[in-house]
C-alpha positions, 0 to 999 in steps of 0.5 A, a space after each residue: 210782459 214779464 221779466 221771465 218773458 223779456 229774458 227768454 226773448 232777449 236770450 233767443 236774440 242772443 244765441 240767434 246771433 252768436 249761433 250764426 256768427 259763429 258758424 261760418 256754414 251758415 254764410 261761406 258756401 252762399 258767398 262762394 257759390 254766389 261769387 263762382 256761379 256769378 249770382 246777382 246779389 238779389 239772387 244770392 240774398 234770395 237763396 240766403 233767405 230761403 235756405 235760412 228760413 228752412 234751416 230754422 222751420 225745421 228745427 221749429 217743426 221738429 221742437 213743437 212736435 217733441 213737445 206734443 208728443 211729450 218727447 224728453 229734452 235729451 231726445 230732442 237734443 240727440 235727434 238735432 245732433 243727429 241731424 247736425 252730423 247728416 248736414 255736415 256729411 252732406 256739405 262735405 259730399 256736396 263740397 267734394 263733388 263740386 271740387 271735383 267738378 270744378 277742377 275738371 272745368 278748370 282744366 278743360 278751361 286752361 288758357 291756351 294760343 291760337 296762331 294767326 298769320 297776318 298779310 305781312 307774313 308775321 305770325 301772332 298768338 292769340 290767348 283766350 279761354 273758350 268758356 270765357 266766351 260764353 259768360 253770361 248773367 242770368 236775372 234771378 230768381 232762376 230762368 231755367 230749371 236745367 241751370 247749374 245755379 238753380 241745381 246748386 241752390 236746391 242742393 243747398 236748401 235740402 242741406 240747410 233743412 237738414 241743418 238743426 238749430 240746436 239753441 232753439 230747441 231748449 228755448 222752445 221747452 220752457 214757454 211751451 211747459 208753462 202753457 204760453 203759446 204767445 211766448 213760444 211764437 215770440 221766441 221763434 219769431 225772435 230767434 228767427 229774425 235774428 238768424 236771418 238777419 245775421 246770415 244776410 248781413 254776413 252773405 252781403 259783406 262777404 259777397 261785397 269783399 270777394 267782388 272786389 278781390 282781383 281773380 283774374 288768375 284764379 277765375 277758371 278756379 272759381 268753382 274748384 275754390 267755392 267747392 273747397 270753401 263748402 268742403 271745409 265748412 262740412 269738416 268744421 261742422 263735423 269737428 264740432 267747431 
């Protein structure tokens, strides 16, 4: 392998790691939705992997199509930038809708008292939340297509399929221009593995941390908080942060 090919592969790995680690939208939505939906770690990582794969694959397909059709790099970068804006607005819309729904659920499931009279004439207040009486965990991947968790995962998949991997396009142009298909494949694999590895590691770490935080006072707001987290990620994308 030539020194230029080695340098290109190392660059692909480095960009995959940095691009993913510096973009909270690559992992915060998954950890937030997993906590709110009480997903198992297996389901969380499966959804993360599939969304990450769609995220990378869409840019690979677009980049290779551009190379085959002779599109200029500036044109591809413009298209990726446009896709990024669309993905950002989709995250904002989804986050806002989920936040609103979560607030409705929080209000509906606020703690309330039921008074009971005992045989000795004393009264006792039993405070509870109706929603808590029906909580149960489904095993992955998805038990029922009508399940809200199933729908949430597919929404995230569509959004990440729209989301671009901007650093990948320039990396594809060089080996393609040099007529080195093996190097194109190697760059794609290196970038994809680095991106997916960081996404899975970050989601695992964040999910582990969230599981160890006491959410009892805020439990009924978990969906609203998850929506707010997604909304913030979308806003950060639009701000270019």
